[in-house]
N, CA, C, O and CB atoms as a CASP TS submission, in Angstrom:
PFRMAT TS
TARGET T0000
AUTHOR 0000-0000-0000
METHOD Language model
MODEL 1
PARENT N/A
ATOM      1  N   MET     1      51.566 111.665  16.891  1.00  0.00           N
ATOM      2  CA  MET     1      51.013 110.541  17.642  1.00  0.00           C
ATOM      3  C   MET     1      50.231 109.657  16.676  1.00  0.00           C
ATOM      4  O   MET     1      49.520 110.151  15.801  1.00  0.00           O
ATOM      5  CB  MET     1      50.102 111.033  18.818  1.00  0.00           C
ATOM      6  N   ALA     2      50.367 108.380  16.842  1.00  0.00           N
ATOM      7  CA  ALA     2      49.677 107.425  15.986  1.00  0.00           C
ATOM      8  C   ALA     2      48.188 107.383  16.340  1.00  0.00           C
ATOM      9  O   ALA     2      47.779 107.720  17.452  1.00  0.00           O
ATOM     10  CB  ALA     2      50.308 106.021  16.120  1.00  0.00           C
ATOM     11  N   ASP     3      47.402 106.961  15.363  1.00  0.00           N
ATOM     12  CA  ASP     3      45.961 106.839  15.571  1.00  0.00           C
ATOM     13  C   ASP     3      45.689 105.683  16.538  1.00  0.00           C
ATOM     14  O   ASP     3      46.103 104.559  16.255  1.00  0.00           O
ATOM     15  CB  ASP     3      45.218 106.616  14.215  1.00  0.00           C
ATOM     16  N   PRO     4      45.002 105.915  17.680  1.00  0.00           N
ATOM     17  CA  PRO     4      44.756 104.840  18.644  1.00  0.00           C
ATOM     18  C   PRO     4      43.905 103.713  18.083  1.00  0.00           C
ATOM     19  O   PRO     4      43.976 102.584  18.570  1.00  0.00           O
ATOM     20  CB  PRO     4      44.093 105.397  19.866  1.00  0.00           C
ATOM     21  N   LEU     5      43.106 104.001  17.073  1.00  0.00           N
ATOM     22  CA  LEU     5      42.277 102.945  16.486  1.00  0.00           C
ATOM     23  C   LEU     5      43.098 101.950  15.688  1.00  0.00           C
ATOM     24  O   LEU     5      42.638 100.836  15.437  1.00  0.00           O
ATOM     25  CB  LEU     5      41.211 103.550  15.598  1.00  0.00           C
ATOM     26  N   ASP     6      44.317 102.331  15.278  1.00  0.00           N
ATOM     27  CA  ASP     6      45.178 101.392  14.579  1.00  0.00           C
ATOM     28  C   ASP     6      45.537 100.219  15.475  1.00  0.00           C
ATOM     29  O   ASP     6      45.695  99.101  14.985  1.00  0.00           O
ATOM     30  CB  ASP     6      46.441 102.089  14.088  1.00  0.00           C
ATOM     31  N   LYS     7      45.671 100.445  16.771  1.00  0.00           N
ATOM     32  CA  LYS     7      46.040  99.390  17.702  1.00  0.00           C
ATOM     33  C   LYS     7      44.851  98.518  18.085  1.00  0.00           C
ATOM     34  O   LYS     7      45.036  97.427  18.623  1.00  0.00           O
ATOM     35  CB  LYS     7      46.656  99.989  18.944  1.00  0.00           C
ATOM     36  N   ALA     8      43.655  98.973  17.820  1.00  0.00           N
ATOM     37  CA  ALA     8      42.465  98.216  18.202  1.00  0.00           C
ATOM     38  C   ALA     8      42.368  96.900  17.448  1.00  0.00           C
ATOM     39  O   ALA     8      41.734  95.962  17.930  1.00  0.00           O
ATOM     40  CB  ALA     8      41.216  99.042  17.958  1.00  0.00           C
ATOM     41  N   THR     9      42.975  96.815  16.291  1.00  0.00           N
ATOM     42  CA  THR     9      42.893  95.592  15.508  1.00  0.00           C
ATOM     43  C   THR     9      44.160  94.759  15.612  1.00  0.00           C
ATOM     44  O   THR     9      44.256  93.707  14.979  1.00  0.00           O
ATOM     45  CB  THR     9      42.616  95.922  14.063  1.00  0.00           C
ATOM     46  N   SER    10      45.141  95.208  16.402  1.00  0.00           N
ATOM     47  CA  SER    10      46.387  94.463  16.524  1.00  0.00           C
ATOM     48  C   SER    10      46.183  93.226  17.389  1.00  0.00           C
ATOM     49  O   SER    10      45.191  93.107  18.108  1.00  0.00           O
ATOM     50  CB  SER    10      47.493  95.350  17.111  1.00  0.00           C
ATOM     51  N   LYS    11      47.133  92.316  17.305  1.00  0.00           N
ATOM     52  CA  LYS    11      47.085  91.074  18.070  1.00  0.00           C
ATOM     53  C   LYS    11      47.276  91.377  19.557  1.00  0.00           C
ATOM     54  O   LYS    11      48.215  92.080  19.931  1.00  0.00           O
ATOM     55  CB  LYS    11      48.165  90.079  17.571  1.00  0.00           C
ATOM     56  N   ALA    12      46.410  90.859  20.386  1.00  0.00           N
ATOM     57  CA  ALA    12      46.530  91.040  21.835  1.00  0.00           C
ATOM     58  C   ALA    12      47.667  90.162  22.347  1.00  0.00           C
ATOM     59  O   ALA    12      47.918  89.093  21.791  1.00  0.00           O
ATOM     60  CB  ALA    12      45.188  90.693  22.562  1.00  0.00           C
ATOM     61  N   PRO    13      48.358  90.598  23.397  1.00  0.00           N
ATOM     62  CA  PRO    13      49.432  89.771  23.951  1.00  0.00           C
ATOM     63  C   PRO    13      48.893  88.489  24.580  1.00  0.00           C
ATOM     64  O   PRO    13      47.713  88.397  24.920  1.00  0.00           O
ATOM     65  CB  PRO    13      50.222  90.562  24.988  1.00  0.00           C
ATOM     66  N   ALA    14      49.761  87.518  24.726  1.00  0.00           N
ATOM     67  CA  ALA    14      49.385  86.248  25.351  1.00  0.00           C
ATOM     68  C   ALA    14      48.975  86.482  26.799  1.00  0.00           C
ATOM     69  O   ALA    14      49.357  87.485  27.403  1.00  0.00           O
ATOM     70  CB  ALA    14      50.550  85.232  25.278  1.00  0.00           C
ATOM     71  N   THR    15      48.204  85.564  27.351  1.00  0.00           N
ATOM     72  CA  THR    15      47.770  85.690  28.740  1.00  0.00           C
ATOM     73  C   THR    15      48.322  84.535  29.572  1.00  0.00           C
ATOM     74  O   THR    15      48.658  83.473  29.048  1.00  0.00           O
ATOM     75  CB  THR    15      46.229  85.729  28.828  1.00  0.00           C
ATOM     76  N   LEU    16      48.405  84.768  30.866  1.00  0.00           N
ATOM     77  CA  LEU    16      48.809  83.762  31.843  1.00  0.00           C
ATOM     78  C   LEU    16      47.653  83.549  32.805  1.00  0.00           C
ATOM     79  O   LEU    16      46.897  84.484  33.069  1.00  0.00           O
ATOM     80  CB  LEU    16      50.106  84.191  32.607  1.00  0.00           C
ATOM     81  N   GLY    17      47.497  82.352  33.331  1.00  0.00           N
ATOM     82  CA  GLY    17      46.444  82.073  34.300  1.00  0.00           C
ATOM     83  C   GLY    17      45.095  81.893  33.629  1.00  0.00           C
ATOM     84  O   GLY    17      44.964  82.004  32.410  1.00  0.00           O
ATOM     85  N   GLU    18      44.096  81.613  34.455  1.00  0.00           N
ATOM     86  CA  GLU    18      42.737  81.390  33.951  1.00  0.00           C
ATOM     87  C   GLU    18      41.728  82.113  34.817  1.00  0.00           C
ATOM     88  O   GLU    18      41.986  82.393  35.987  1.00  0.00           O
ATOM     89  CB  GLU    18      42.411  79.891  33.898  1.00  0.00           C
ATOM     90  N   GLY    19      40.581  82.411  34.238  1.00  0.00           N
ATOM     91  CA  GLY    19      39.483  83.024  34.978  1.00  0.00           C
ATOM     92  C   GLY    19      39.865  84.360  35.580  1.00  0.00           C
ATOM     93  O   GLY    19      40.454  85.202  34.902  1.00  0.00           O
ATOM     94  N   CYS    20      39.534  84.566  36.853  1.00  0.00           N
ATOM     95  CA  CYS    20      39.806  85.846  37.503  1.00  0.00           C
ATOM     96  C   CYS    20      41.301  86.071  37.731  1.00  0.00           C
ATOM     97  O   CYS    20      41.706  87.186  38.061  1.00  0.00           O
ATOM     98  CB  CYS    20      39.068  85.922  38.827  1.00  0.00           C
ATOM     99  N   LEU    21      42.121  85.046  37.564  1.00  0.00           N
ATOM    100  CA  LEU    21      43.570  85.175  37.707  1.00  0.00           C
ATOM    101  C   LEU    21      44.266  85.418  36.376  1.00  0.00           C
ATOM    102  O   LEU    21      45.493  85.508  36.326  1.00  0.00           O
ATOM    103  CB  LEU    21      44.137  83.934  38.354  1.00  0.00           C
ATOM    104  N   SER    22      43.499  85.527  35.302  1.00  0.00           N
ATOM    105  CA  SER    22      44.063  85.756  33.973  1.00  0.00           C
ATOM    106  C   SER    22      44.666  87.154  33.889  1.00  0.00           C
ATOM    107  O   SER    22      44.074  88.127  34.358  1.00  0.00           O
ATOM    108  CB  SER    22      42.986  85.569  32.885  1.00  0.00           C
ATOM    109  N   ARG    23      45.846  87.241  33.288  1.00  0.00           N
ATOM    110  CA  ARG    23      46.507  88.535  33.109  1.00  0.00           C
ATOM    111  C   ARG    23      47.390  88.444  31.881  1.00  0.00           C
ATOM    112  O   ARG    23      47.752  87.350  31.447  1.00  0.00           O
ATOM    113  CB  ARG    23      47.340  88.937  34.372  1.00  0.00           C
ATOM    114  N   TYR    24      47.741  89.607  31.316  1.00  0.00           N
ATOM    115  CA  TYR    24      48.622  89.617  30.158  1.00  0.00           C
ATOM    116  C   TYR    24      50.021  89.184  30.557  1.00  0.00           C
ATOM    117  O   TYR    24      50.489  89.506  31.649  1.00  0.00           O
ATOM    118  CB  TYR    24      48.655  91.005  29.515  1.00  0.00           C
ATOM    119  N   ASP    25      50.684  88.458  29.677  1.00  0.00           N
ATOM    120  CA  ASP    25      52.053  88.027  29.892  1.00  0.00           C
ATOM    121  C   ASP    25      52.984  89.214  29.667  1.00  0.00           C
ATOM    122  O   ASP    25      53.079  89.700  28.540  1.00  0.00           O
ATOM    123  CB  ASP    25      52.418  86.845  28.954  1.00  0.00           C
ATOM    124  N   PRO    26      53.679  89.699  30.704  1.00  0.00           N
ATOM    125  CA  PRO    26      54.549  90.869  30.531  1.00  0.00           C
ATOM    126  C   PRO    26      55.668  90.635  29.526  1.00  0.00           C
ATOM    127  O   PRO    26      56.130  91.581  28.889  1.00  0.00           O
ATOM    128  CB  PRO    26      55.146  91.264  31.858  1.00  0.00           C
ATOM    129  N   ASP    27      56.116  89.378  29.374  1.00  0.00           N
ATOM    130  CA  ASP    27      57.182  89.081  28.416  1.00  0.00           C
ATOM    131  C   ASP    27      56.700  89.182  26.972  1.00  0.00           C
ATOM    132  O   ASP    27      57.516  89.315  26.060  1.00  0.00           O
ATOM    133  CB  ASP    27      57.741  87.691  28.673  1.00  0.00           C
ATOM    134  N   ASP    28      55.389  89.121  26.752  1.00  0.00           N
ATOM    135  CA  ASP    28      54.829  89.200  25.404  1.00  0.00           C
ATOM    136  C   ASP    28      54.382  90.620  25.051  1.00  0.00           C
ATOM    137  O   ASP    28      53.890  90.852  23.947  1.00  0.00           O
ATOM    138  CB  ASP    28      53.654  88.241  25.271  1.00  0.00           C
ATOM    139  N   MET    29      54.543  91.560  25.963  1.00  0.00           N
ATOM    140  CA  MET    29      54.099  92.926  25.720  1.00  0.00           C
ATOM    141  C   MET    29      55.273  93.795  25.300  1.00  0.00           C
ATOM    142  O   MET    29      56.422  93.522  25.646  1.00  0.00           O
ATOM    143  CB  MET    29      53.423  93.507  26.967  1.00  0.00           C
ATOM    144  N   GLY    30      54.969  94.833  24.558  1.00  0.00           N
ATOM    145  CA  GLY    30      56.001  95.750  24.094  1.00  0.00           C
ATOM    146  C   GLY    30      55.375  97.021  23.564  1.00  0.00           C
ATOM    147  O   GLY    30      54.170  97.221  23.720  1.00  0.00           O
ATOM    148  N   PRO    31      56.161  97.887  22.940  1.00  0.00           N
ATOM    149  CA  PRO    31      55.637  99.157  22.428  1.00  0.00           C
ATOM    150  C   PRO    31      54.493  98.986  21.426  1.00  0.00           C
ATOM    151  O   PRO    31      53.616  99.846  21.344  1.00  0.00           O
ATOM    152  CB  PRO    31      56.751  99.936  21.779  1.00  0.00           C
ATOM    153  N   GLU    32      54.489  97.895  20.667  1.00  0.00           N
ATOM    154  CA  GLU    32      53.424  97.691  19.686  1.00  0.00           C
ATOM    155  C   GLU    32      52.091  97.340  20.336  1.00  0.00           C
ATOM    156  O   GLU    32      51.057  97.413  19.672  1.00  0.00           O
ATOM    157  CB  GLU    32      53.818  96.599  18.718  1.00  0.00           C
ATOM    158  N   THR    33      52.079  96.964  21.609  1.00  0.00           N
ATOM    159  CA  THR    33      50.825  96.662  22.308  1.00  0.00           C
ATOM    160  C   THR    33      50.367  97.815  23.180  1.00  0.00           C
ATOM    161  O   THR    33      49.434  97.669  23.970  1.00  0.00           O
ATOM    162  CB  THR    33      50.983  95.418  23.157  1.00  0.00           C
ATOM    163  N   GLY    34      51.016  98.955  23.041  1.00  0.00           N
ATOM    164  CA  GLY    34      50.580 100.140  23.762  1.00  0.00           C
ATOM    165  C   GLY    34      51.108 100.234  25.172  1.00  0.00           C
ATOM    166  O   GLY    34      50.484 100.881  26.012  1.00  0.00           O
ATOM    167  N   THR    35      52.243  99.609  25.466  1.00  0.00           N
ATOM    168  CA  THR    35      52.785  99.632  26.811  1.00  0.00           C
ATOM    169  C   THR    35      53.814 100.738  27.014  1.00  0.00           C
ATOM    170  O   THR    35      54.347 100.877  28.115  1.00  0.00           O
ATOM    171  CB  THR    35      53.399  98.306  27.130  1.00  0.00           C
ATOM    172  N   GLU    36      54.102 101.512  26.002  1.00  0.00           N
ATOM    173  CA  GLU    36      55.101 102.578  26.115  1.00  0.00           C
ATOM    174  C   GLU    36      54.466 103.791  26.790  1.00  0.00           C
ATOM    175  O   GLU    36      53.563 104.409  26.226  1.00  0.00           O
ATOM    176  CB  GLU    36      55.674 102.962  24.715  1.00  0.00           C
ATOM    177  N   PHE    37      54.922 104.133  27.975  1.00  0.00           N
ATOM    178  CA  PHE    37      54.410 105.276  28.710  1.00  0.00           C
ATOM    179  C   PHE    37      55.582 105.927  29.424  1.00  0.00           C
ATOM    180  O   PHE    37      55.854 105.611  30.582  1.00  0.00           O
ATOM    181  CB  PHE    37      53.288 104.858  29.718  1.00  0.00           C
ATOM    182  N   PRO    38      56.283 106.836  28.747  1.00  0.00           N
ATOM    183  CA  PRO    38      57.500 107.405  29.313  1.00  0.00           C
ATOM    184  C   PRO    38      57.277 108.201  30.596  1.00  0.00           C
ATOM    185  O   PRO    38      58.224 108.359  31.367  1.00  0.00           O
ATOM    186  CB  PRO    38      58.148 108.280  28.303  1.00  0.00           C
ATOM    187  N   GLY    39      56.100 108.700  30.856  1.00  0.00           N
ATOM    188  CA  GLY    39      55.855 109.494  32.049  1.00  0.00           C
ATOM    189  C   GLY    39      55.324 108.689  33.221  1.00  0.00           C
ATOM    190  O   GLY    39      54.855 109.274  34.197  1.00  0.00           O
ATOM    191  N   ALA    40      55.381 107.363  33.153  1.00  0.00           N
ATOM    192  CA  ALA    40      54.793 106.518  34.195  1.00  0.00           C
ATOM    193  C   ALA    40      55.443 106.738  35.551  1.00  0.00           C
ATOM    194  O   ALA    40      54.741 106.833  36.558  1.00  0.00           O
ATOM    195  CB  ALA    40      54.908 105.060  33.809  1.00  0.00           C
ATOM    196  N   ALA    41      56.761 106.822  35.601  1.00  0.00           N
ATOM    197  CA  ALA    41      57.450 106.985  36.886  1.00  0.00           C
ATOM    198  C   ALA    41      57.078 108.312  37.540  1.00  0.00           C
ATOM    199  O   ALA    41      56.844 108.364  38.747  1.00  0.00           O
ATOM    200  CB  ALA    41      58.974 106.900  36.694  1.00  0.00           C
ATOM    201  N   GLN    42      57.023 109.379  36.755  1.00  0.00           N
ATOM    202  CA  GLN    42      56.663 110.687  37.310  1.00  0.00           C
ATOM    203  C   GLN    42      55.215 110.695  37.791  1.00  0.00           C
ATOM    204  O   GLN    42      54.914 111.253  38.846  1.00  0.00           O
ATOM    205  CB  GLN    42      56.878 111.793  36.265  1.00  0.00           C
ATOM    206  N   LEU    43      54.322 110.081  37.025  1.00  0.00           N
ATOM    207  CA  LEU    43      52.918 110.024  37.430  1.00  0.00           C
ATOM    208  C   LEU    43      52.765 109.226  38.716  1.00  0.00           C
ATOM    209  O   LEU    43      52.012 109.626  39.604  1.00  0.00           O
ATOM    210  CB  LEU    43      52.057 109.406  36.316  1.00  0.00           C
ATOM    211  N   TRP    44      53.467 108.108  38.831  1.00  0.00           N
ATOM    212  CA  TRP    44      53.381 107.282  40.035  1.00  0.00           C
ATOM    213  C   TRP    44      53.841 108.067  41.263  1.00  0.00           C
ATOM    214  O   TRP    44      53.192 108.023  42.308  1.00  0.00           O
ATOM    215  CB  TRP    44      54.225 106.004  39.873  1.00  0.00           C
ATOM    216  N   GLU    45      54.956 108.782  41.138  1.00  0.00           N
ATOM    217  CA  GLU    45      55.447 109.581  42.260  1.00  0.00           C
ATOM    218  C   GLU    45      54.448 110.670  42.642  1.00  0.00           C
ATOM    219  O   GLU    45      54.233 110.931  43.826  1.00  0.00           O
ATOM    220  CB  GLU    45      56.800 110.209  41.914  1.00  0.00           C
ATOM    221  N   GLN    46      53.846 111.295  41.655  1.00  0.00           N
ATOM    222  CA  GLN    46      52.865 112.351  41.910  1.00  0.00           C
ATOM    223  C   GLN    46      51.646 111.787  42.636  1.00  0.00           C
ATOM    224  O   GLN    46      51.126 112.420  43.555  1.00  0.00           O
ATOM    225  CB  GLN    46      52.438 113.022  40.590  1.00  0.00           C
ATOM    226  N   LEU    47      51.188 110.612  42.234  1.00  0.00           N
ATOM    227  CA  LEU    47      50.006 110.014  42.851  1.00  0.00           C
ATOM    228  C   LEU    47      50.285 109.518  44.265  1.00  0.00           C
ATOM    229  O   LEU    47      49.365 109.428  45.079  1.00  0.00           O
ATOM    230  CB  LEU    47      49.499 108.869  41.997  1.00  0.00           C
ATOM    231  N   GLN    48      51.539 109.195  44.569  1.00  0.00           N
ATOM    232  CA  GLN    48      51.889 108.680  45.887  1.00  0.00           C
ATOM    233  C   GLN    48      52.084 109.777  46.932  1.00  0.00           C
ATOM    234  O   GLN    48      52.096 109.491  48.129  1.00  0.00           O
ATOM    235  CB  GLN    48      53.138 107.857  45.789  1.00  0.00           C
ATOM    236  N   GLN    49      52.236 111.009  46.500  1.00  0.00           N
ATOM    237  CA  GLN    49      52.433 112.106  47.435  1.00  0.00           C
ATOM    238  C   GLN    49      51.115 112.438  48.134  1.00  0.00           C
ATOM    239  O   GLN    49      50.062 112.515  47.501  1.00  0.00           O
ATOM    240  CB  GLN    49      52.992 113.349  46.708  1.00  0.00           C
ATOM    241  N   GLU    50      51.194 112.628  49.430  1.00  0.00           N
ATOM    242  CA  GLU    50      50.009 112.989  50.208  1.00  0.00           C
ATOM    243  C   GLU    50      49.730 114.480  50.041  1.00  0.00           C
ATOM    244  O   GLU    50      50.641 115.288  50.223  1.00  0.00           O
ATOM    245  CB  GLU    50      50.197 112.630  51.713  1.00  0.00           C
ATOM    246  N   PRO    51      48.530 114.862  49.707  1.00  0.00           N
ATOM    247  CA  PRO    51      48.226 116.288  49.637  1.00  0.00           C
ATOM    248  C   PRO    51      48.287 116.911  51.033  1.00  0.00           C
ATOM    249  O   PRO    51      47.839 116.306  52.007  1.00  0.00           O
ATOM    250  CB  PRO    51      46.834 116.517  49.003  1.00  0.00           C
ATOM    251  N   GLU    52      48.838 118.114  51.125  1.00  0.00           N
ATOM    252  CA  GLU    52      49.021 118.768  52.418  1.00  0.00           C
ATOM    253  C   GLU    52      47.710 119.241  53.030  1.00  0.00           C
ATOM    254  O   GLU    52      47.595 119.334  54.252  1.00  0.00           O
ATOM    255  CB  GLU    52      49.958 119.938  52.270  1.00  0.00           C
ATOM    256  N   ASP    53      46.726 119.539  52.197  1.00  0.00           N
ATOM    257  CA  ASP    53      45.458 120.063  52.717  1.00  0.00           C
ATOM    258  C   ASP    53      44.385 118.976  52.807  1.00  0.00           C
ATOM    259  O   ASP    53      43.191 119.277  52.839  1.00  0.00           O
ATOM    260  CB  ASP    53      44.962 121.206  51.833  1.00  0.00           C
ATOM    261  N   LYS    54      44.812 117.726  52.849  1.00  0.00           N
ATOM    262  CA  LYS    54      43.862 116.620  52.935  1.00  0.00           C
ATOM    263  C   LYS    54      43.217 116.599  54.328  1.00  0.00           C
ATOM    264  O   LYS    54      43.926 116.619  55.335  1.00  0.00           O
ATOM    265  CB  LYS    54      44.568 115.265  52.636  1.00  0.00           C
ATOM    266  N   PRO    55      41.877 116.558  54.393  1.00  0.00           N
ATOM    267  CA  PRO    55      41.223 116.528  55.711  1.00  0.00           C
ATOM    268  C   PRO    55      41.548 115.223  56.449  1.00  0.00           C
ATOM    269  O   PRO    55      41.614 114.160  55.832  1.00  0.00           O
ATOM    270  CB  PRO    55      39.687 116.686  55.559  1.00  0.00           C
ATOM    271  N   LYS    56      41.747 115.307  57.753  1.00  0.00           N
ATOM    272  CA  LYS    56      42.058 114.146  58.550  1.00  0.00           C
ATOM    273  C   LYS    56      40.761 113.482  58.996  1.00  0.00           C
ATOM    274  O   LYS    56      39.789 114.172  59.300  1.00  0.00           O
ATOM    275  CB  LYS    56      42.930 114.530  59.760  1.00  0.00           C
ATOM    276  N   PRO    57      40.733 112.148  59.038  1.00  0.00           N
ATOM    277  CA  PRO    57      39.503 111.453  59.473  1.00  0.00           C
ATOM    278  C   PRO    57      39.204 111.740  60.928  1.00  0.00           C
ATOM    279  O   PRO    57      40.109 111.952  61.736  1.00  0.00           O
ATOM    280  CB  PRO    57      39.628 109.935  59.260  1.00  0.00           C
ATOM    281  N   ALA    58      37.924 111.744  61.249  1.00  0.00           N
ATOM    282  CA  ALA    58      37.488 112.052  62.633  1.00  0.00           C
ATOM    283  C   ALA    58      37.661 110.867  63.541  1.00  0.00           C
ATOM    284  O   ALA    58      37.347 110.948  64.729  1.00  0.00           O
ATOM    285  CB  ALA    58      36.028 112.497  62.658  1.00  0.00           C
TER
END
């Protein structure tokens, strides 16, 4: 695994919008900006599953 501090000095991706609507431009992002997360789909599915022993609201 690469040193995470190496990416701290890299160029940030371009942004879209202004103020509170500002966000990174997805077309300008890639593996060099730290967007590579191969387990994202599995994590999302795991987080979306309802736990069976979750207490029901009163």
